[in-house]
C-alpha positions in Angstrom: 120.9 -36.8 -17.5 121.7 -34.2 -20.3 122.2 -35.2 -23.7 125.7 -34.9 -25.0 124.7 -32.3 -27.7 122.9 -30.4 -24.9 125.4 -30.2 -23.1 127.9 -28.9 -26.1 125.3 -26.3 -27.5 125.2 -25.1 -23.4 129.4 -25.1 -22.4 131.1 -24.8 -26.0 128.9 -23.1 -28.3 128.9 -25.9 -31.3 125.6 -27.5 -32.8 127.4 -30.7 -34.1 130.3 -33.0 -33.0 133.3 -33.6 -35.0 133.9 -37.0 -36.7 133.8 -39.8 -33.9 133.4 -37.7 -31.1 130.1 -38.8 -30.5 130.8 -42.0 -30.7 133.3 -42.2 -28.4 131.3 -39.7 -25.9 128.6 -42.9 -26.0 130.8 -45.4 -25.4 132.1 -43.9 -22.5 128.7 -43.1 -21.1 127.6 -46.5 -21.6 130.8 -47.4 -19.1 132.9 -49.3 -22.1 136.9 -48.6 -21.8 137.9 -47.0 -24.5 141.1 -46.1 -26.6 141.0 -42.6 -28.9 143.5 -41.9 -31.4 143.0 -38.0 -32.3 145.1 -35.8 -34.3 146.2 -32.5 -32.0 143.4 -30.1 -32.5 141.0 -32.7 -33.4 139.0 -32.7 -30.3 140.3 -35.1 -28.1 139.3 -33.2 -24.7 135.7 -33.0 -25.8 135.6 -37.2 -25.6 136.2 -37.1 -21.3 135.0 -33.6 -20.7 131.8 -34.1 -22.1 131.0 -37.7 -20.6 132.5 -36.0 -17.3 129.4 -33.2 -17.6 127.1 -35.7 -18.3 127.4 -38.7 -16.0 127.4 -38.2 -11.8 130.0 -37.6 -10.5 133.6 -36.6 -11.2 136.2 -37.2 -13.9 140.0 -38.0 -13.3 142.1 -36.9 -15.8 145.5 -38.3 -15.8 147.9 -35.4 -17.5 151.7 -35.6 -17.8 152.4 -32.0 -17.9 150.8 -29.0 -15.6 150.7 -26.5 -18.2 148.3 -28.5 -19.7 146.5 -28.9 -17.0 146.5 -25.1 -16.0 145.3 -24.2 -19.6 142.5 -27.1 -19.3 141.0 -26.1 -16.6 141.5 -22.4 -17.3 139.2 -23.1 -20.4 136.9 -25.3 -18.6 135.9 -22.7 -16.3 135.8 -19.6 -18.7 132.8 -22.3 -20.1 131.2 -22.2 -17.0 132.9 -26.0 -15.9 133.6 -26.4 -12.3 137.0 -27.7 -12.6 140.5 -28.4 -10.7 143.8 -29.4 -10.9 146.2 -31.2 -8.3 150.0 -30.7 -8.9 153.2 -30.3 -7.4 153.7 -26.6 -8.8 150.6 -25.7 -6.3 151.0 -25.3 -3.2 149.4 -28.2 -0.3 146.5 -26.2 0.9 145.1 -25.3 -3.1 145.6 -29.3 -4.0 143.9 -30.1 -0.2 140.8 -27.9 -1.6 140.8 -29.6 -4.9 140.8 -32.9 -3.6 138.0 -31.6 -0.3 135.8 -30.0 -3.4 135.9 -33.8 -5.2 134.8 -35.5 -2.4 131.9 -33.3 -2.0 131.0 -33.5 -5.1 131.1 -30.0 -6.5 134.0 -30.5 -9.1 133.2 -32.5 -12.4 136.5 -32.9 -13.3 139.7 -32.8 -11.3 143.2 -32.9 -13.4 146.1 -34.8 -11.7 149.3 -35.7 -12.8 150.8 -39.5 -12.7 152.6 -39.3 -10.4 150.1 -37.2 -8.1 146.9 -40.0 -8.8 149.4 -42.9 -7.5 150.0 -41.3 -4.3 146.1 -40.1 -3.9 144.7 -43.6 -5.7 143.4 -45.1 -2.6 142.3 -41.3 -1.1 140.6 -41.0 -4.4 138.6 -44.2 -4.4 137.5 -44.2 -0.6 136.4 -40.4 -1.2 135.2 -39.2 -4.6 132.5 -40.6 -6.8 134.7 -41.4 -9.7 132.9 -41.1 -13.0 135.1 -42.0 -15.2 139.4 -42.0 -15.6 140.9 -40.4 -18.5 144.6 -40.9 -19.5 145.9 -38.0 -21.5 149.2 -38.4 -23.8 148.8 -42.0 -23.5 151.8 -42.5 -25.6 153.8 -41.9 -22.5 153.1 -45.5 -21.1 154.6 -47.2 -24.1 158.2 -47.8 -24.8 157.7 -47.9 -28.3 156.1 -44.2 -28.0 158.1 -41.3 -28.6 157.9 -39.9 -25.2 158.0 -42.8 -22.9 157.6 -42.2 -19.1 157.8 -44.6 -16.8 155.3 -43.9 -14.0 152.9 -44.3 -16.8 153.6 -48.3 -16.8 152.3 -48.0 -12.9 148.7 -46.8 -14.0 147.6 -50.0 -14.8 146.4 -49.7 -10.8 143.9 -47.5 -11.8 142.0 -50.3 -14.1 142.2 -52.9 -10.8 141.3 -49.9 -8.1 138.6 -48.3 -10.3 137.6 -51.6 -12.0 133.8 -50.5 -12.7 134.5 -46.7 -13.8 135.3 -46.5 -17.7 139.2 -46.1 -18.6 139.5 -43.6 -21.4 143.5 -43.7 -23.3 144.0 -40.9 -25.4 146.7 -39.7 -28.0 147.3 -38.2 -31.3 150.3 -39.8 -32.2 151.0 -43.8 -32.2 151.9 -46.2 -34.3 150.4 -49.9 -34.6 152.9 -51.0 -31.9 152.4 -48.0 -29.3 148.7 -48.5 -30.0 148.6 -52.1 -28.8 151.3 -51.6 -26.2 149.1 -48.8 -24.8 146.0 -51.0 -24.5 148.0 -54.2 -23.1 149.7 -52.2 -20.4 146.3 -49.9 -19.1 145.0 -53.6 -19.1 141.9 -52.1 -21.1 138.9 -54.4 -21.3 137.5 -55.0 -24.6 137.8 -51.3 -25.2 136.3 -49.2 -28.5 138.8 -47.8 -30.6 138.7 -45.0 -32.6 141.5 -44.4 -34.8 140.8 -40.5 -36.3 142.2 -39.7 -39.6 145.7 -38.0 -38.8 145.1 -35.7 -41.8 145.6 -31.8 -40.4 144.6 -30.1 -44.3 144.7 -26.6 -43.0 148.2 -27.3 -42.0 150.0 -25.8 -45.9 153.7 -28.2 -45.1 156.9 -26.9 -47.0 160.4 -28.4 -46.8 163.1 -25.6 -48.0 166.6 -26.8 -48.2 168.7 -24.4 -46.2 169.7 -21.8 -47.7 172.0 -20.4 -44.6 171.3 -18.3 -41.5 170.7 -14.7 -43.2 167.9 -16.4 -45.3 166.5 -18.6 -43.0 165.9 -15.0 -40.7 164.6 -13.4 -43.2 161.6 -16.0 -44.2 161.0 -16.2 -40.1 160.5 -12.7 -40.0 157.8 -12.7 -43.2 155.5 -15.2 -41.0 155.9 -13.0 -38.2 155.1 -9.8 -40.0 152.6 -11.7 -41.7 150.5 -13.0 -38.7 151.1 -9.5 -36.1 148.4 -10.9 -33.3 149.1 -14.3 -34.0 152.0 -16.4 -32.6 154.5 -19.0 -33.9 157.2 -21.5 -32.6 160.7 -22.2 -33.8 161.9 -25.8 -32.6 165.9 -25.5 -32.8 168.0 -29.1 -32.3 170.0 -27.8 -29.3 170.3 -25.4 -26.5 172.6 -23.2 -27.9 170.6 -23.3 -31.5 167.6 -22.6 -29.5 169.2 -19.5 -27.7 171.2 -17.8 -30.8 167.7 -17.6 -32.8 166.0 -16.3 -30.0 169.0 -13.5 -29.3 168.6 -12.7 -33.3 164.9 -12.4 -33.3 165.2 -10.1 -30.3 167.4 -7.6 -32.4 165.4 -7.6 -35.4 162.9 -5.9 -32.9 160.6 -8.8 -32.5 159.1 -10.2 -29.1 160.8 -13.2 -28.7 161.0 -16.0 -25.7 163.2 -19.1 -25.0 162.6 -22.2 -23.6 164.3 -25.2 -23.3 165.7 -27.7 -20.3 168.7 -25.8 -19.7 166.7 -23.2 -17.9 165.3 -22.9 -14.7 162.0 -23.9 -13.8 160.9 -19.9 -13.0 162.3 -19.1 -16.2 160.6 -21.9 -18.4 157.0 -21.2 -16.6 157.3 -17.3 -17.5 158.4 -17.7 -21.1 155.4 -19.9 -21.4 153.3 -17.6 -19.6 154.1 -14.5 -21.9 154.0 -17.1 -25.5 150.6 -18.5 -24.0 149.3 -15.2 -23.3 150.2 -13.3 -26.6 153.2 -11.1 -24.7 155.6 -12.6 -27.0 155.2 -13.2 -31.1 157.3 -16.2 -31.1 159.0 -19.0 -28.9 162.0 -20.7 -30.2 162.5 -24.0 -28.3 163.6 -27.3 -28.1 161.2 -30.5 -28.2 160.7 -29.6 -24.7 158.1 -27.1 -25.6 154.7 -27.7 -26.4 152.9 -30.8 -25.1 151.3 -28.4 -23.0 150.1 -26.0 -24.8 146.5 -25.7 -25.7 146.5 -22.6 -27.7 144.9 -22.4 -30.5 145.7 -19.1 -32.7 149.6 -20.5 -33.3 149.2 -20.0 -37.2 153.3 -21.2 -37.8 155.7 -23.6 -36.9 159.2 -23.8 -38.3 161.3 -26.6 -37.7 165.0 -24.8 -37.9 166.0 -28.8 -37.5 165.2 -32.1 -38.8 163.6 -33.5 -35.7 164.4 -37.4 -34.7 161.6 -39.4 -36.2 157.8 -38.4 -37.7 156.1 -38.8 -34.5 157.7 -35.7 -33.0 157.6 -33.7 -36.2 153.6 -34.6 -36.7 152.8 -33.8 -32.9 155.0 -30.6 -33.4 153.4 -29.0 -36.4 149.9 -29.8 -35.0 150.8 -27.4 -32.2 149.8 -24.9 -35.1 146.2 -24.1 -36.3 144.6 -26.1 -33.5 141.4 -24.2 -34.5 141.5 -25.5 -37.9 142.0 -21.9 -39.8 145.1 -22.1 -42.1 148.7 -22.6 -40.4 152.2 -23.2 -41.9 154.5 -25.8 -41.0 157.9 -25.3 -42.5 161.2 -27.4 -42.2 164.3 -26.1 -43.2 166.2 -29.2 -44.2 170.0 -29.6 -44.0 172.1 -32.8 -44.3 174.9 -32.1 -41.1 171.2 -32.4 -39.1 171.0 -35.3 -40.2 174.8 -36.5 -39.3 174.1 -34.7 -36.1 170.8 -36.7 -35.6 172.6 -40.0 -36.4 175.5 -39.5 -33.6 171.8 -39.2 -31.1 170.9 -42.8 -32.4 173.7 -44.7 -31.6 173.9 -43.0 -28.0 169.9 -44.4 -27.4 168.8 -47.2 -26.0 167.0 -48.5 -29.2 169.2 -48.1 -32.3 167.4 -50.2 -34.2 163.8 -48.5 -33.7 165.7 -45.0 -33.8 167.9 -45.7 -37.2 164.8 -47.0 -38.7 162.6 -43.6 -37.7 164.8 -41.3 -38.2 165.4 -42.8 -42.1 162.1 -42.4 -42.6 162.2 -38.3 -41.4 164.9 -38.2 -43.9 163.0 -39.9 -46.8 160.0 -36.9 -45.9 162.3 -34.2 -46.1 163.7 -35.2 -49.4 160.4 -36.5 -51.2 159.6 -34.7 -54.2 156.0 -36.8 -53.9 153.3 -35.3 -51.9 154.2 -34.6 -48.7 151.0 -34.9 -46.9 150.6 -38.8 -48.1 154.3 -39.9 -47.0 152.9 -38.4 -43.5 149.7 -40.7 -43.9 151.2 -43.6 -44.9 153.5 -43.7 -41.9 150.6 -44.1 -39.6 148.8 -46.7 -41.8 145.8 -44.0 -43.5 145.3 -44.7 -47.0 145.1 -41.9 -49.2 144.3 -42.0 -52.7 144.9 -38.6 -54.1 147.6 -35.5 -53.7 146.9 -33.4 -50.8 147.4 -29.9 -53.2 148.5 -28.2 -49.7 152.1 -29.0 -49.7 155.1 -27.4 -51.7 155.6 -30.7 -53.7 151.9 -30.5 -54.7 151.6 -26.3 -55.5 154.8 -26.7 -57.9 155.8 -30.2 -59.2 159.3 -30.5 -59.7 160.6 -30.2 -63.2 163.8 -32.8 -64.0 166.7 -32.5 -66.5 169.2 -35.4 -67.9 171.3 -35.1 -64.7 173.9 -37.8 -65.8 177.1 -35.0 -66.7 176.2 -33.3 -63.7 176.1 -36.8 -61.6 179.4 -37.8 -63.2 181.2 -34.7 -62.2 180.2 -34.9 -58.7 181.3 -39.1 -58.7 184.5 -38.1 -60.7 185.4 -35.7 -57.6 184.7 -38.3 -54.9 186.4 -40.9 -56.8 189.5 -38.5 -57.2 190.2 -38.1 -53.8 189.9 -41.6 -52.7 186.5 -41.2 -50.6 188.4 -39.3 -48.5 185.4 -36.2 -47.9 182.2 -35.4 -47.0 179.6 -33.5 -48.7 180.6 -30.1 -48.2 184.3 -30.4 -49.2 183.7 -32.5 -52.3 181.2 -29.1 -53.0 184.1 -26.8 -52.5 186.0 -29.1 -54.8 183.6 -28.9 -57.2 183.0 -25.3 -57.4 187.0 -24.6 -57.3 187.3 -22.7 -54.1 190.5 -21.9 -52.4 190.4 -22.9 -48.6 192.3 -24.1 -46.4 191.5 -28.1 -46.5 191.7 -27.6 -50.3 195.2 -26.2 -50.3 196.4 -28.4 -47.3 195.6 -31.3 -49.1 196.1 -30.3 -52.6 192.1 -30.9 -53.8 193.3 -28.1 -56.0 195.4 -30.0 -58.0 192.5 -32.8 -59.4 191.3 -33.1 -62.6 187.9 -32.2 -61.5 188.6 -29.0 -59.5 186.3 -26.5 -60.5 184.3 -28.6 -63.2 181.7 -27.6 -61.3 182.1 -23.5 -60.4 178.8 -22.3 -62.7 176.7 -23.6 -60.1 175.8 -22.1 -56.5 176.8 -24.4 -53.1 173.0 -24.7 -52.8 172.6 -25.9 -56.3 175.6 -28.9 -55.2 174.0 -29.7 -52.2 170.4 -30.3 -53.7 172.0 -32.3 -56.7 174.6 -34.5 -54.2 171.6 -34.9 -52.0 169.4 -36.3 -54.9 172.5 -38.6 -55.9 172.4 -40.3 -52.4 168.5 -40.6 -52.6 169.0 -42.0 -55.8 171.5 -44.2 -54.5 174.5 -42.9 -56.5 176.4 -42.3 -53.5 176.3 -43.6 -50.1 177.7 -41.7 -46.8 179.9 -43.7 -45.1 178.5 -43.4 -40.9 181.2 -45.2 -39.8 183.8 -43.2 -41.7 183.3 -39.4 -40.5 180.4 -39.9 -43.1 183.0 -39.7 -46.6 180.9 -40.0 -49.8 181.2 -42.8 -51.4 180.4 -44.2 -55.1 177.7 -47.5 -55.1 178.1 -49.6 -58.4 175.1 -47.7 -59.4 177.1 -44.8 -59.3 179.9 -46.6 -61.0 178.1 -47.7 -63.7 176.9 -44.0 -64.1 180.2 -42.9 -64.2 181.3 -45.1 -67.5 178.6 -43.7 -69.3 176.5 -47.0 -68.6 173.4 -45.6 -66.8 171.8 -41.7 -67.8 169.8 -40.6 -64.8 167.2 -38.0 -64.5 167.8 -35.0 -62.0 164.9 -32.6 -60.1 165.9 -29.0 -61.3 167.1 -27.2 -58.4 164.3 -24.8 -57.3 165.1 -21.5 -54.8 162.3 -20.4 -52.0 160.6 -17.3 -53.4 159.5 -16.6 -50.1 162.8 -14.6 -48.9 164.1 -10.9 -48.8 167.2 -9.9 -48.4 168.9 -7.4 -45.9 167.8 -7.4 -41.9 164.4 -6.9 -41.4 163.0 -4.2 -38.8 160.2 -4.9 -37.0 157.2 -3.2 -38.8 156.5 0.9 -38.2 153.8 1.8 -35.8 151.2 2.8 -38.6 147.7 2.5 -39.8 147.4 -1.1 -41.4 145.8 -1.2 -44.9 143.6 -4.8 -45.2 143.4 -6.1 -48.4 139.2 -6.8 -47.5 137.3 -6.0 -45.1 136.3 -8.9 -43.8 140.3 -9.0 -42.9 139.9 -4.9 -41.1 136.6 -6.7 -39.5 139.0 -9.7 -38.2 142.0 -7.2 -36.9 139.3 -5.3 -35.2 138.1 -8.5 -32.9 141.2 -9.9 -32.2 142.5 -6.2 -30.7 139.1 -7.0 -28.8 139.8 -10.0 -27.7 143.5 -9.1 -26.6 141.8 -6.1 -24.5 139.5 -8.8 -22.6 142.2 -11.3 -22.1 144.4 -8.5 -20.7 141.5 -7.0 -18.6 140.7 -10.4 -17.3 144.3 -12.0 -17.1 143.6 -15.3 -19.0 145.0 -16.2 -22.8 143.2 -14.5 -25.6 142.2 -17.8 -27.4 140.8 -18.8 -23.8 138.4 -15.9 -24.6 137.2 -17.1 -28.3 139.3 -19.4 -31.0 140.5 -17.7 -34.5 137.6 -20.0 -35.5 135.1 -18.2 -33.5 136.3 -14.6 -34.9 136.1 -16.0 -38.2 132.5 -17.4 -37.6 131.8 -13.7 -36.6 133.3 -12.0 -39.4 131.2 -14.0 -41.6 127.9 -13.9 -39.7 128.1 -10.4 -38.5 125.9 -10.7 -35.5 124.4 -7.4 -34.4 122.1 -8.6 -31.9 121.7 -11.7 -29.1 120.3 -14.0 -31.0 122.0 -14.2 -34.1 125.4 -13.8 -31.8 123.8 -17.0 -29.5 124.5 -18.7 -33.0 128.0 -18.1 -33.4 130.3 -21.3 -33.6 132.3 -21.5 -29.8 129.8 -19.1 -28.2 128.5 -21.2 -25.3 126.0 -19.6 -22.5 127.8 -18.7 -20.3 130.5 -16.4 -22.9 127.4 -15.4 -24.7 126.5 -13.4 -21.5 130.3 -12.2 -20.3 131.2 -10.9 -24.4 128.2 -10.5 -26.1 127.5 -6.7 -25.4 131.6 -6.0 -26.7 132.1 -7.7 -29.6 128.8 -7.5 -31.0 129.6 -3.2 -30.3 132.6 -4.0 -32.3 130.4 -4.8 -35.4 127.7 -3.0 -35.1 130.3 0.0 -34.9 132.1 -1.8 -37.8 128.4 -2.3 -40.1 128.1 1.5 -39.5 125.1 0.8 -36.7 124.8 2.4 -33.1 126.9 0.6 -30.9 124.0 0.4 -28.2 122.1 -2.9 -28.5 118.9 -3.2 -29.2 115.9 -2.6 -26.8 115.5 -5.9 -24.6 118.9 -7.4 -25.2 120.0 -7.9 -21.3 116.5 -9.4 -20.9 117.0 -11.7 -23.7 120.2 -12.5 -21.9 118.9 -13.2 -18.7 116.7 -15.4 -20.8 119.4 -17.5 -22.2 121.2 -17.9 -18.7 118.0 -18.9 -16.9 117.0 -21.5 -19.2 120.7 -22.9 -19.3 120.3 -23.7 -15.6 121.5 -20.8 -13.8 119.9 -18.9 -10.5 119.4 -15.6 -10.3 121.8 -15.0 -8.2 124.4 -17.0 -10.9 122.9 -14.7 -13.5 123.2 -11.5 -11.6 127.3 -12.6 -10.7 127.6 -13.4 -14.8 126.1 -10.3 -16.0 127.2 -8.0 -13.3 124.0 -6.6 -12.3 122.3 -7.0 -9.0 119.9 -9.4 -8.1 117.1 -7.2 -8.5 117.7 -6.5 -11.9 118.0 -10.5 -12.8 114.5 -10.7 -11.0 112.9 -8.0 -12.6 113.8 -9.8 -16.1 112.8 -12.7 -15.0 109.4 -10.7 -14.3 109.2 -9.5 -17.2 109.7 -12.8 -19.0 106.7 -14.6 -17.0 104.4 -11.6 -17.9 105.5 -13.4 -21.5 104.5 -16.6 -20.6 108.2 -18.0 -21.2 108.4 -19.1 -17.3 106.1 -21.3 -16.1 108.2 -22.9 -13.2 109.3 -20.5 -10.7 110.9 -22.9 -8.0 114.4 -21.6 -8.9 113.8 -18.1 -8.6 111.3 -17.3 -5.8 110.0 -19.0 -2.5 106.4 -20.2 -1.8 106.4 -18.0 1.3 107.5 -14.9 -0.5 104.7 -15.4 -3.1 101.8 -15.7 -0.5 103.7 -12.7 1.0 103.1 -10.3 -2.3 99.7 -12.2 -3.1 98.6 -11.4 0.8 99.0 -7.4 0.0 98.0 -7.2 -3.5 94.8 -9.0 -1.9 94.4 -6.3 0.3 94.6 -3.3 -1.9 96.6 -4.1 -5.7 97.3 0.0 -6.1 99.4 0.0 -2.8 100.8 -3.7 -2.8 104.4 -2.6 -3.8 104.7 0.8 -1.6 103.5 -1.2 1.4 105.9 -4.2 0.8 108.8 -1.7 0.2 108.1 -0.2 3.5 108.7 -3.3 5.2 111.9 -3.9 3.4 111.2 -6.4 0.3 113.9 -6.2 -2.1 112.0 -4.9 -5.0 113.0 -7.6 -7.2 111.1 -10.2 -5.3 108.0 -8.0 -4.9 108.3 -7.4 -9.4 108.7 -11.0 -9.2 105.8 -11.7 -7.0 103.6 -9.8 -8.6 104.7 -11.2 -11.7 103.5 -15.1 -10.5 100.2 -14.2 -9.0 99.3 -12.5 -12.1 99.8 -15.8 -13.8 98.3 -17.8 -10.9 95.2 -16.1 -10.3 94.8 -13.2 -12.7 95.1 -10.6 -10.4 97.8 -7.6 -9.7 
């Protein structure tokens, strides 16, 4: 069997594994059940794909989303791996073909939905040599998970039916209870458990107290323009908010698409394809979007509204920066969203659990300490130092004596008999004359206007802090009215003093309506940036011509490695991370040409480059016919290259190139008359590539010709 590291280098173009991958792979190859908890972008798919390529037979991968299956199959085929999917969006002829290929042993990986697996399980057990079963997004099996899907509970049948086959369960987000539920529900036998780090240090974390629609749009526009060749996601709380955001971005001239559960399946599929293929810069979506997306060049994720729990938030921000390159996660925090989320909780089936999860999410949004440490602690991962890549670490909060400020707010709440929520209290403090104030005569209370020196956003920030500190509480059962606590009453009476964090406006906003950038020659800060842009444009052209997503050609991380290594020949290009043997043959000429031109060299590759390509592909196990197809040249040309390599002593086993019968035919012609052998064989209609290869073999074996 080929070794896992050989497979990694050949098909994926990497020379080393990420933490945990090799240990997981070796356990699976050894036949042990496995539970893998690894963050989004951490390399979970490698953990079952490489065992599938090492072990004889076909691996069955059970996946909940059609988009995820299609993307994985597309990426595998681009790397030269025979893979197929079976699902309801394909016609039955294609599904039947996939199952037949698996039965014939012609597939290494077969993706299938859980519903379809249960339907076809008997057929698979009877006809297919199953090497392993991998259950992706395994948190769906657990009632404690954030995406419970009842059909997953039936997958314990996989362990019962394929009792000699290792079963893997893989997920990116699962707390302690969910992990145990997954293992028990699948009947895993003494599983090897790998719990990887949840840390995604490349993702910058930021929470911004809601600055209003205009500034939110301005910030999102900045993100789009900062990453013109990449993509981003804006998550919204409802379908209406999603559509409103989408329309606003379209009006500003940006290529946006919309995605939510209220759209027709064909509409959602069209939107997703546009985003995945790079035709859209941004997708505005509800949480219905994303679990099936394997797009590696998403550079930013914005939450326009707070998610309901840390698991969802973590998985959604994890869709950015899957390639390990820098990415941004921004959450706009509005206390009104907490109120909406609480109403969802009260209508849910597990009120206590969901209420606790929402409260933790709220604590994260309102925190003044390192946000990454809060995230990691939720997943029981110890972190002994601040991350340095979140807003609280980059710019620690300043504090001041907020006692008088708190007394003003508390007094306003008391004087209106705790009859209003946060927004009306702020209006009273600022001395506004709206209909609510006038009708309820709040303009006559003593505290009316005592805080007009502060903006509404400032007061909102400070009152939120007072709630966090326990001076005020929100009466959720009484229209979310504010009430002072015993601690708050002591502050009002001057018996306690408090510290508040100084309000800090966000420096990233610009004023006014933005327009899409005009077409002009871009200005780059460095030559590295310029080359990266050229490589991205080349990748886009290749993707369009092959009708595949750009990230399937090469990830941003691979392009960045090209920028660093500046390969100007085949040998150096082969050492770029993410360049497997198939992609080396398909794309090396085009990308090396761009780099050579950028470096002031001739775009033409050095003499002999095509022969080196052929040698690399032949060494990977390809036949001459397969090499010719990949390189888009005649088989005769490939045979000529192989003959040249034989002359140089690089090839000594000819069984995959030419038959002994053809060798004997060429040998006979040479022994009759070496000078006219080529001509006489051509006159008999023998392919010139066969003649040339035969001559090389005869010379190697007998020293004649």
